[in-house]
C-alpha positions as CSV (number, residue, x, y, z in Angstrom):
1,M,132.8,-78.9,53.3
2,S,135.4,-79.5,50.7
3,G,139.1,-79.4,51.6
4,T,140.8,-78.4,54.8
5,P,140.5,-74.7,55.8
6,A,143.8,-72.8,56.1
7,L,142.6,-70.7,59.0
8,I,139.8,-71.0,61.6
9,G,139.5,-67.8,63.6
10,R,143.0,-66.9,64.6
11,Y,144.1,-70.6,64.5
12,V,146.3,-71.9,61.6
13,V,145.1,-75.4,60.6
14,E,147.6,-78.2,60.1
15,R,145.4,-81.2,59.4
16,E,142.1,-82.8,60.0
17,L,141.9,-85.1,63.1
18,G,138.5,-86.6,62.4
19,S,134.8,-85.9,61.7
20,G,131.5,-86.9,63.1
21,G,127.9,-86.0,63.7
22,M,128.8,-82.5,64.9
23,G,131.3,-81.5,62.3
24,E,135.0,-81.7,61.6
25,V,137.9,-81.3,64.1
26,Y,141.3,-80.1,63.2
27,L,144.8,-79.8,64.7
28,A,145.7,-76.2,64.6
29,Y,148.1,-73.7,66.2
30,S,147.7,-70.4,67.9
31,P,149.8,-67.5,66.7
32,A,152.3,-68.3,69.4
33,G,152.5,-71.9,68.2
34,D,150.5,-73.7,70.8
35,P,148.6,-76.8,69.5
36,V,144.8,-76.7,69.8
37,A,141.9,-78.8,68.7
38,V,139.4,-76.7,66.7
39,K,135.9,-78.0,65.8
40,L,133.8,-76.6,62.9
41,I,130.1,-77.1,63.4
42,R,127.9,-78.6,60.7
43,R,125.6,-76.2,58.9
44,D,122.5,-78.2,59.5
45,R,123.0,-77.5,63.3
46,L,122.6,-73.8,62.8
47,D,119.8,-71.5,63.6
48,P,119.7,-68.2,65.6
49,V,118.5,-69.8,68.8
50,T,121.2,-72.4,68.7
51,R,123.9,-69.9,68.0
52,A,122.8,-67.7,70.9
53,R,122.6,-70.7,73.2
54,F,126.1,-71.7,72.1
55,E,127.4,-68.3,73.0
56,K,126.0,-68.4,76.5
57,E,127.2,-71.9,77.1
58,A,130.7,-71.2,75.7
59,L,131.1,-68.2,78.0
60,I,130.3,-70.4,81.0
61,A,132.4,-73.3,79.7
62,R,135.5,-71.1,80.0
63,T,134.9,-70.9,83.8
64,V,135.2,-74.6,84.6
65,V,137.8,-75.2,87.3
66,G,138.6,-78.0,89.7
67,T,139.3,-80.8,87.2
68,N,142.1,-82.2,85.1
69,R,139.6,-84.5,83.3
70,V,137.9,-82.2,80.8
71,A,139.8,-80.7,77.8
72,R,140.1,-76.9,78.6
73,F,137.7,-74.7,76.6
74,L,139.7,-71.9,75.0
75,D,137.7,-69.9,72.5
76,A,134.7,-69.9,70.2
77,D,132.9,-67.9,67.5
78,P,129.1,-68.7,67.6
79,Y,128.4,-66.2,64.8
80,A,130.9,-67.2,62.2
81,D,129.5,-68.6,58.9
82,R,130.3,-72.0,60.5
83,P,130.5,-71.7,64.3
84,W,133.7,-73.1,65.8
85,L,135.2,-73.8,69.1
86,A,138.9,-74.3,70.2
87,M,139.8,-76.7,72.9
88,E,143.0,-77.8,74.6
89,Y,144.7,-80.3,72.5
90,V,145.1,-83.6,74.3
91,P,147.5,-86.2,72.6
92,G,146.3,-89.8,72.8
93,S,143.9,-92.3,71.3
94,T,140.3,-92.5,72.3
95,L,139.0,-95.2,74.7
96,F,137.0,-96.6,71.9
97,V,140.0,-97.0,69.7
98,H,142.0,-98.6,72.5
99,V,139.3,-101.1,73.4
100,E,138.8,-102.0,69.7
101,A,142.6,-102.6,69.3
102,H,143.6,-104.1,72.6
103,G,140.4,-105.4,74.2
104,P,138.6,-104.5,77.4
105,L,140.4,-103.1,80.5
106,P,140.7,-105.0,83.8
107,A,138.1,-104.2,86.4
108,P,140.6,-102.1,88.6
109,L,141.4,-99.9,85.7
110,V,137.8,-99.4,84.8
111,L,137.2,-98.3,88.4
112,S,140.0,-95.8,88.1
113,L,138.5,-94.6,84.8
114,G,135.1,-94.2,86.4
115,A,136.4,-92.3,89.5
116,L,138.5,-89.9,87.4
117,L,135.8,-89.1,84.9
118,A,133.1,-88.7,87.5
119,E,135.3,-86.1,89.2
120,G,135.7,-84.2,85.9
121,L,132.0,-84.3,85.1
122,A,131.2,-83.1,88.6
123,A,133.3,-79.9,88.0
124,V,131.3,-79.3,84.7
125,H,128.0,-79.7,86.5
126,A,129.1,-77.3,89.2
127,T,129.0,-74.5,86.6
128,G,125.4,-75.4,85.7
129,L,126.4,-77.1,82.4
130,L,126.1,-80.7,81.2
131,H,128.4,-82.5,78.8
132,R,125.5,-84.3,77.1
133,D,127.6,-86.6,74.9
134,V,129.7,-88.8,77.2
135,K,130.8,-91.8,75.2
136,P,134.0,-93.9,74.6
137,Q,134.8,-91.8,71.4
138,N,134.9,-88.7,73.6
139,V,137.4,-90.0,76.1
140,I,141.1,-89.5,75.2
141,M,143.5,-91.8,77.0
142,G,146.6,-89.6,77.2
143,D,149.7,-89.4,79.3
144,Y,147.9,-87.8,82.2
145,G,145.0,-90.3,82.2
146,P,141.5,-90.1,80.7
147,T,140.3,-86.7,79.5
148,L,136.8,-85.9,78.2
149,I,136.6,-83.9,74.9
150,D,133.8,-82.2,73.0
151,F,132.7,-80.4,76.1
152,G,131.1,-77.2,75.0
153,L,129.1,-78.6,72.1
154,G,126.0,-79.3,74.2
155,A,124.1,-76.4,72.7
156,F,124.0,-78.2,69.3
157,L,123.0,-81.7,70.5
158,D,119.3,-81.0,70.4
159,A,119.3,-79.1,67.1
160,A,118.3,-80.8,63.8
161,K,116.9,-84.0,65.3
162,D,116.8,-85.6,61.8
163,T,120.6,-85.9,61.9
164,L,120.2,-89.0,64.0
165,S,119.8,-90.8,60.7
166,H,123.3,-90.0,59.6
167,S,125.8,-92.9,59.7
168,G,129.1,-93.1,61.5
169,M,129.7,-91.5,64.9
170,I,126.1,-90.7,65.4
171,I,125.3,-94.3,65.9
172,G,127.9,-94.4,68.7
173,T,126.1,-91.5,70.3
174,V,122.7,-93.2,70.1
175,R,124.2,-96.3,71.8
176,C,125.2,-94.1,74.7
177,M,122.0,-92.0,74.8
178,P,120.0,-92.0,78.1
179,P,116.3,-93.0,77.8
180,E,115.0,-89.5,78.5
181,Q,117.0,-88.1,75.6
182,A,115.9,-91.0,73.3
183,M,112.3,-90.2,74.2
184,G,112.8,-86.6,73.0
185,R,112.5,-84.8,76.3
186,P,113.8,-81.2,75.7
187,Q,115.5,-80.8,79.1
188,V,117.8,-83.4,80.6
189,T,119.5,-83.4,84.1
190,P,123.0,-84.3,85.3
191,A,121.7,-87.9,85.5
192,A,122.0,-88.0,81.7
193,D,125.8,-87.6,82.0
194,V,125.8,-90.3,84.7
195,Y,124.1,-92.7,82.2
196,G,126.7,-91.8,79.5
197,L,129.5,-92.5,81.9
198,G,127.9,-95.9,82.7
199,T,128.0,-96.7,79.0
200,V,131.7,-95.7,78.9
201,L,132.5,-98.0,81.9
202,L,130.5,-100.9,80.3
203,H,132.3,-100.5,77.0
204,A,135.7,-100.3,78.7
205,A,135.0,-103.5,80.7
206,T,133.3,-105.5,78.0
207,G,133.8,-104.0,74.6
208,H,130.1,-103.6,73.9
209,Y,127.3,-101.1,74.6
210,P,124.1,-101.6,76.7
211,Y,122.0,-101.7,73.5
212,E,122.9,-102.8,70.0
213,G,121.1,-102.8,66.6
214,G,121.6,-102.6,62.9
215,R,119.8,-99.2,62.6
216,W,119.7,-96.2,64.9
217,E,115.9,-96.5,65.1
218,A,116.1,-100.0,66.6
219,I,118.7,-98.8,69.2
220,V,116.6,-95.8,70.2
221,G,113.5,-98.1,70.5
222,Q,115.4,-100.4,72.9
223,V,116.8,-97.5,75.0
224,A,113.4,-95.8,75.4
225,D,111.6,-99.0,76.4
226,P,111.7,-99.6,80.1
227,R,111.1,-103.3,79.6
228,Q,114.3,-103.7,77.6
229,L,117.1,-104.2,80.1
230,P,120.7,-103.2,79.2
231,D,123.1,-105.9,78.1
232,L,125.6,-106.3,80.9
233,G,127.0,-109.5,79.7
234,G,130.7,-109.9,80.4
235,L,130.7,-107.3,83.1
236,P,132.9,-108.3,86.1
237,D,130.8,-109.0,89.2
238,A,132.6,-106.3,91.1
239,L,131.3,-103.7,88.6
240,L,127.8,-105.0,88.1
241,P,125.9,-103.2,90.9
242,L,127.5,-99.8,90.1
243,V,127.2,-99.9,86.3
244,S,123.6,-101.3,86.4
245,S,122.6,-98.4,88.7
246,M,124.2,-95.9,86.4
247,L,122.2,-97.3,83.5
248,A,118.9,-97.2,85.3
249,H,116.0,-96.2,83.0
250,D,114.6,-93.6,85.4
251,P,117.0,-90.7,86.0
252,V,116.1,-90.5,89.7
253,D,117.3,-94.0,90.2
254,R,120.9,-93.3,89.1
255,P,123.6,-92.4,91.6
256,S,125.1,-89.0,91.8
257,L,128.6,-88.4,90.4
258,T,129.9,-88.1,94.0
259,A,128.5,-91.5,94.8
260,V,130.1,-93.0,91.6
261,T,133.5,-91.7,92.6
262,A,133.0,-93.0,96.1
263,A,131.9,-96.4,94.9
264,C,134.9,-96.7,92.5
265,T,137.5,-95.7,95.1
266,T,136.0,-98.1,97.7
267,L,136.1,-101.0,95.3
268,M,139.7,-100.1,94.4
269,Y,140.7,-100.2,98.1
270,D,138.8,-103.5,98.5
271,G,141.1,-104.9,95.8
272,D,144.2,-103.6,97.7
273,L,144.9,-100.9,95.1
274,S,144.9,-97.2,95.9
275,P,143.4,-94.7,93.5
276,V,146.9,-93.3,92.8
277,E,148.3,-96.7,92.0
278,A,145.2,-97.5,89.8
279,R,145.6,-94.3,87.9
280,R,149.2,-95.0,87.2
281,A,148.4,-98.5,86.1
282,L,145.7,-97.1,83.8
283,I,148.1,-94.7,82.2
284,D,150.7,-97.4,81.8
285,R,148.3,-99.8,80.1
286,T,146.6,-97.3,77.7
287,V,149.6,-95.1,76.8
288,A,152.0,-97.9,76.3
289,H,149.6,-99.5,73.8
290,S,149.1,-96.2,71.9
291,S,150.2,-96.5,68.3
292,V,149.3,-93.1,66.9
293,T,151.5,-90.2,66.3
294,A,151.9,-87.4,68.8
295,A,151.4,-83.8,67.8
296,P,154.6,-82.0,66.9
297,A,156.1,-79.8,69.7
298,A,156.1,-76.8,67.4
299,P,154.3,-75.9,64.1
300,P,156.0,-77.3,61.0
301,S,157.9,-74.8,58.9
302,S,155.2,-74.7,56.2
303,L,152.9,-73.0,58.7
304,L,155.3,-70.3,60.0
305,D,154.4,-67.7,57.4
306,R,150.7,-68.0,58.1
307,L,151.3,-68.0,61.9
308,E,153.4,-64.8,61.7
309,A,150.7,-63.1,59.6
310,Q,148.3,-63.6,62.5
311,V,150.2,-61.3,64.8
312,V,150.5,-58.3,62.5
313,P,148.4,-55.4,63.9
314,L,145.3,-54.6,62.0
315,N,143.9,-51.0,62.4
316,G,145.8,-50.7,65.6
317,E,144.5,-53.9,67.0
318,T,146.2,-57.2,67.5
319,G,143.2,-59.2,66.3
320,L,143.8,-61.8,69.1
321,D,140.7,-61.1,71.2
322,S,138.2,-63.9,71.5
323,P,135.0,-63.4,69.5
324,L,133.2,-64.2,72.8
325,D,134.6,-61.0,74.3
326,S,133.0,-58.7,71.8
327,P,129.4,-58.2,70.6
328,P,128.5,-59.4,67.1
329,E,128.2,-57.1,64.2
330,A,125.0,-55.0,64.0
331,S,123.5,-57.2,61.3
332,E,123.6,-60.2,63.6
333,E,122.5,-58.3,66.7
334,G,118.9,-58.1,65.4
335,A,118.7,-61.9,65.0
336,R,120.0,-62.3,68.5
337,H,117.4,-59.9,69.9
338,E,114.6,-61.7,68.2
339,V,115.4,-65.0,70.0
340,S,116.5,-63.6,73.3
341,S,113.4,-64.6,75.2
342,E,113.7,-68.2,73.9
343,V,117.4,-68.4,74.7
344,E,116.9,-67.2,78.3
345,Q,114.6,-70.2,78.9
346,A,117.2,-72.6,77.6
347,A,120.4,-71.1,79.0
348,V,121.8,-71.8,82.4
349,P,122.9,-69.0,84.7
350,A,126.5,-68.0,84.6
351,P,128.4,-69.0,87.7
352,A,130.0,-66.6,90.2
353,G,133.8,-66.2,89.9
354,A,136.3,-66.5,87.1
355,R,138.1,-69.6,86.0
356,G,141.7,-70.1,87.0
357,G,144.7,-71.0,84.8
358,R,145.5,-74.6,84.0
359,V,148.8,-76.1,83.0
360,P,148.5,-78.2,79.9
361,A,148.5,-81.9,80.6
362,S,151.6,-82.4,78.5
363,Q,153.6,-80.2,80.9
364,R,151.9,-81.3,84.2
365,V,153.1,-84.9,84.3
366,A,156.3,-85.1,82.4
367,E,158.7,-85.6,85.3
368,E,156.4,-87.9,87.2
369,L,155.8,-90.2,84.3
370,R,159.5,-90.3,83.2
371,K,160.4,-91.7,86.7
372,H,157.8,-94.5,86.6
373,Y,157.6,-95.7,83.0
374,T,158.4,-94.9,79.4
375,T,155.5,-93.3,77.6
376,Q,154.6,-93.3,74.0
377,P,152.2,-90.4,73.7
378,G,150.1,-90.3,70.6
379,L,147.6,-88.3,68.8
């Protein structure tokens, strides 16, 4: 698309944060002035089945509880001209950027990273969903520790398979792709996220991926070949058994997320470091090195008029309800009905119970971190 949109749903856009294989992501504000990250989906990811699957997964994504490690899913519109989703905005640089700029993390901090993210992914899996794109570029190192972003985009990851040939972030995704996905299997299991987390820990500890190549086809060929063992060069001995098991070619040979957390915490204690101490050290290391600019605490004055316009009642309504809370227009209902049988096979069942509230990370940790060290939160 050309230019930055002024408005996405009810969110007023300030600027683009980045772009990749799925689309563009923007820093935007709610009508009340809360910062959010809004992602617009690329048009070549769109078809009726994918839109309907996205709607089902988005509804379930709003119920995730029990974790501080996944950016909170806020809102989405699967049936917009370009579907979008809004997530909790987490200030900080990505793990990929941090490692590129400052080098690999020490083994105890990699263990803390692994334990925390494994807990977060376990909460996602408890709803019946998968992340499906766990990679260093999707881990934000913020002032509360590591947070996974781009959760909720899983419905689009199997659409338009030819997009693997695009350059940029897609190559990063291919490097972190589990063999079963590289071989084109339509259904993956939670073990796929375990593999992705293994690539994250390997990259955090060494600065490289399990497989490398000049073209995405070469990387996929290595990943899919059981005779091609992952490159674990430079991995500390303490991490070798765990990471190698997470990168096992056969999904059944990979540990569960609970086992990953247990292994990481055991190794931390073996090194005379508690998980609490390791988490604080991880934050101190990654946030202190951050060199990017934090989001403003409130919208800039140039956005105030547009923000105020969003709360003017329209036809007696506030216009603030989520598109997920209302059925689509009649013209779109027919398309959804036509694909309903296919979607039911792909969708996962909704979990029982509703999601609880969650205090934004920027508020949760302010006092604790001020007492222990000076932070330099960044975007």
